C-alpha positions in Angstrom: 2.0 24.8 -7.9 4.8 26.6 -7.0 7.0 24.5 -5.1 10.7 26.2 -4.3 14.0 24.5 -2.7 14.1 27.1 0.8 18.4 26.7 1.4 18.4 28.4 4.4 15.9 26.8 6.4 17.2 23.7 5.9 21.5 24.3 4.2 23.6 21.9 5.9 21.5 19.5 7.5 21.9 15.4 6.9 19.4 12.5 6.1 19.9 9.8 8.8 16.7 7.1 9.0 16.5 3.6 7.4 17.5 3.6 4.1 13.2 4.7 1.9 14.6 2.9 -0.6 15.2 -1.4 1.3 12.1 -0.6 3.3 9.7 -0.4 0.3 12.0 -3.6 -0.3 10.1 -4.6 2.4 7.2 -4.0 2.2 7.1 -5.8 -1.8 8.7 -8.9 0.0 6.6 -9.2 2.4 3.3 -8.6 0.9 3.6 -11.0 -2.3 5.0 -13.8 0.2 1.2 -12.4 1.6 -0.9 -13.7 -1.8 1.8 -16.2 -2.5 1.3 -18.0 0.2 -2.4 -18.7 -0.1 -2.0 -21.2 -3.3 1.1 -23.0 -1.5 -0.4 -24.1 1.5 -3.8 -24.5 0.0 -3.6 -27.1 -2.4 -3.8 -23.7 -5.4 -6.4 -22.5 -3.7 -6.9 -18.7 -4.7 -8.3 -16.6 -2.3 -11.9 -15.8 -3.2 -13.7 -12.5 -4.3 -15.8 -10.9 -2.1 -18.6 -11.5 -4.8 -17.7 -14.1 -5.8 -20.1 -17.8 -3.7 -19.8 -17.5 -0.9 -19.3 -21.8 0.1 -16.0 -20.8 -2.0 -14.6 -18.7 0.9 -15.9 -21.4 3.7 -14.0 -24.6 1.6 -10.9 -22.2 1.8 -11.8 -20.9 5.3 -12.9 -24.4 6.3 -10.4 -26.6 5.3 -6.7 -24.1 5.2 -7.1 -22.2 7.6 -3.9 -22.1 8.0 -3.1 -20.1 4.6 -4.9 -17.1 5.9 -3.5 -17.3 9.3 -0.3 -17.0 8.1 -1.8 -13.6 5.1 -3.2 -12.0 7.3 0.5 -12.3 9.5 2.7 -10.5 6.5 0.1 -8.8 5.8 -0.3 -6.9 8.9 4.4 -7.3 9.3 4.2 -5.7 5.5 2.3 -2.4 7.4 5.4 -1.5 9.9 7.8 -0.8 6.5 4.9 1.1 4.1 5.0 3.5 7.9 8.5 3.8 7.8 8.6 3.4 4.3 7.2 6.2 4.3 8.4 8.5 6.8 11.7 8.0 5.4 10.9 9.5 2.4 9.2 12.4 3.5 12.2 13.0 5.5 14.6 12.4 3.2 13.1 15.4 1.0 12.4 18.0 3.4 16.7 17.8 4.5 17.1 18.7 0.1 14.7 21.4 0.9 12.3 21.2 -0.3 9.0 23.2 2.1 5.6 22.4 0.1 2.5 21.1 1.4 2.7 17.4 -1.1 5.1 16.5 1.8 2.4 16.4 4.0 0.0 15.2 2.6 2.1 12.2 1.2 2.8 11.2 4.8 -1.0 11.6 5.8 -1.7 8.7 2.7 1.3 6.7 3.2 0.3 6.6 7.0 -3.4 5.9 6.8 -2.4 3.6 3.9 0.0 1.6 6.3 -2.8 2.2 8.8 -5.7 0.4 6.4 -3.1 -2.5 5.6 -2.9 -3.3 9.3 -6.6 -3.4 9.8 -7.6 -5.4 7.2 -5.6 -8.0 7.9 -7.4 -8.6 10.8 -10.4 -8.8 9.8 -9.3 -11.2 8.0 -7.5 -12.9 10.7 -11.1 -12.7 12.8 -12.6 -15.0 9.5 -10.1 -18.1 9.7 -11.0 -18.4 13.6 -13.1 -21.5 14.6 -16.5 -21.1 14.9 -16.9 -18.2 12.1 -17.7 -21.2 8.9 -19.9 -22.1 10.4 -21.9 -18.6 9.8 -21.5 -17.9 6.6 -23.2 -14.7 6.9 -20.3 -13.1 9.5 -17.9 -14.6 7.2 -19.4 -12.4 3.7 -18.9 -9.5 5.9 -15.5 -10.0 7.6 -15.0 -11.1 3.5 -16.1 -7.8 2.5 -14.6 -5.7 5.4 -11.1 -7.6 4.1 -11.8 -6.6 1.2 -12.9 -3.1 1.3 -10.4 -1.3 3.7 -7.2 -3.5 2.3 -8.8 -2.3 -1.9 -10.3 1.1 -1.4 -9.3 2.1 2.0 -5.7 1.2 1.5 -4.8 2.6 -2.0 -7.1 6.4 -2.1 -4.5 7.6 1.2 -1.5 5.5 -0.9 -2.3 7.5 -4.1 -1.6 10.4 -2.2 1.0 8.9 -0.8 2.3 8.9 -4.7 1.1 12.3 -5.9 2.9 14.4 -2.6 6.5 12.9 -3.4 6.8 12.6 -6.7 5.5 16.0 -7.3 7.9 18.0 -5.7 10.8 15.1 -7.3 9.6 16.1 -11.2 9.6 19.4 -10.3 12.6 19.1 -8.6 14.5 16.7 -10.7 15.1 15.2 -7.8 14.9 12.2 -9.7 14.2 10.2 -13.6 11.6 11.5 -15.0 9.6 8.9 -15.7 9.8 7.8 -11.0 7.9 10.8 -11.3 5.7 10.5 -14.5 4.6 7.1 -12.3 4.1 8.0 -9.6 1.2 10.5 -10.6 -0.5 8.9 -13.0 -1.0 5.5 -10.7 -2.2 8.4 -8.6 -5.1 9.4 -10.5 -5.9 5.9 -11.1 -6.0 5.4 -7.0 -8.4 8.1 -6.3 -10.6 7.0 -9.7 -11.0 3.3 -7.9 -13.2 5.5 -5.6 -15.7 5.0 -8.2 -15.8 1.5 -7.7 -18.5 2.0 -5.3 -20.5 3.2 -7.8 -19.3 1.0 -10.2 -18.1 -2.5 -9.3 -16.4 -2.2 -12.6 -14.1 -0.2 -11.5 -12.5 -2.8 -8.8 -10.3 -4.0 -11.8 -7.6 -0.5 -11.0 -7.3 -1.7 -8.0 -4.3 -5.1 -8.7 -3.6 -2.6 -11.6 -2.3 0.4 -8.7 -1.7 -1.9 -5.8 1.4 -4.2 -8.1 2.3 -1.6 -10.4 3.0 1.0 -7.2 5.2 -1.9 -5.4 8.1 -0.3 -8.5 7.6 2.7 -7.6 8.2 2.4 -4.2 11.3 0.9 -5.2 12.9 3.1 -7.6 11.2 6.7 -5.7 12.6 5.4 -3.0 16.4 3.7 -4.1 16.4 7.5 -6.7 16.4 9.8 -4.1 19.1 8.6 -1.7 20.8 9.2 -4.6 19.9 12.7 -4.7 22.5 15.4 -3.1 
């Protein structure tokens, strides 16, 4: 890939916008809180895998609907700073003189990942509405949709975001090499999780990519703000 800094097109530009590191931090806090508060509000229960017994999901939604409502509320809110982070980090790198298709790919990936997070949270919100608990078939479908949209559908475009930002940052040394390489490795793993649609074992990649990507987002967001 041939990436150059187009200094003539971007000479004298100064970045004006939200701090990408702070928006990444807000996203991580909101999303982690959405996960941590479920057991705190449900006497230690966790959101079951959609591949477990449907009765576990029924028990959680029947006994602790507010735990799921808070989960959906925070994850829907987390989608906003994820979109802001995407716009901020792409714009910042463009003002540094980069003119490459990878940045547009990153923008597409980040916005798409943000949209899927919000859709997943809405499926969870519907899941805990009155009357749904009595319909196990509908519950099963909603839990699968929430898992799929918040899992594979979210992480595949997130991989595009990480790759589209990490590659130019690595080649032009806009951040420490370990941050860029971490993003590239996570991007590859995110795309490999696509095989979970055929082999369920590949779903193990989803939590690995999700939680380690938080480190990458915060690190890259603060690192590029120090680069002039």
